[in-house]
C-alpha positions in Angstrom: -23.3 -7.5 17.5 -20.2 -6.8 15.1 -17.4 -4.7 16.8 -17.1 -1.2 15.1 -13.4 -0.8 13.6 -11.2 1.9 15.5 -10.5 3.3 11.8 -13.2 3.7 9.1 -10.5 4.1 6.3 -7.0 3.3 6.9 -4.5 4.5 4.0 -1.2 2.4 4.7 2.2 3.2 2.8 4.6 0.5 2.7 8.4 1.2 1.6 9.7 -1.7 -0.9 12.9 -2.0 1.6 10.2 -3.3 4.6 9.3 -6.1 1.8 12.8 -7.4 2.1 12.6 -8.0 5.6 16.3 -9.0 7.1 17.4 -9.4 3.7 19.9 -7.1 1.8 18.0 -7.4 -1.3 15.0 -8.9 -3.1 11.4 -9.8 -1.5 11.0 -11.6 1.6 8.2 -14.0 1.4 7.2 -14.5 5.1 7.8 -10.9 5.6 5.2 -10.2 2.8 2.8 -13.0 4.2 2.9 -11.2 7.7 2.1 -7.9 6.4 -0.5 -9.3 4.2 -2.0 -11.0 7.2 -2.0 -7.7 9.1 -3.8 -5.9 6.3 -6.4 -8.7 6.1 -7.0 -8.5 9.9 -7.7 -4.7 9.3 -9.8 -5.3 6.4 -11.9 -8.0 8.5 -12.6 -5.7 11.0 -14.6 -3.6 8.8 -11.8 -0.8 8.0 -11.3 0.1 4.2 -8.1 -0.4 3.3 -5.8 1.6 0.4 -2.2 0.3 0.5 0.6 2.2 -1.6 3.7 0.3 -2.1 6.7 2.0 -2.8 8.1 1.7 -5.9 11.8 3.7 -5.2 13.5 1.2 -7.8 11.1 2.0 -10.6 13.8 4.6 -11.3 16.1 2.2 -12.4 13.9 0.9 -15.2 15.0 1.6 -18.6 11.2 1.5 -19.9 8.0 1.4 -18.2 4.9 -0.5 -19.2 2.3 1.3 -21.6 0.1 3.4 -19.9 2.8 3.9 -16.8 4.8 6.9 -15.4 6.8 7.5 -12.7 5.2 9.6 -9.8 6.3 10.5 -6.1 4.9 9.7 -2.8 3.0 12.9 -2.7 0.9 12.2 -5.5 0.0 8.4 -4.2 -1.1 9.4 -1.0 -2.9 12.6 -2.3 -4.5 10.1 -5.2 -5.6 7.7 -2.3 -7.1 10.2 -0.3 -9.4 11.6 -3.2 -10.7 8.0 -3.6 -12.3 8.7 -0.2 -13.7 12.5 -0.6 -17.6 12.7 -0.2 -19.1 12.1 -3.6 -16.0 10.5 -5.3 -16.9 7.1 -7.0 
């Protein structure tokens, strides 16, 4: 019999700065790989996973891709949670 996951649904917010690891800038590949392995472990246990990755540096862009707009963390969390409301598709 398969183990029941501790949490059925998980909303994970990862700051863009967390992806830097111990570096002063950029993305540290080993840090991202470790985070991805942790997320996969939770997913493999049967949890539904929603991941929101910070975009704090997006405000520095001169132009956003078509169909994109800047938002804030409150909107990201609310949108993620609404995906799981009863009756949501």
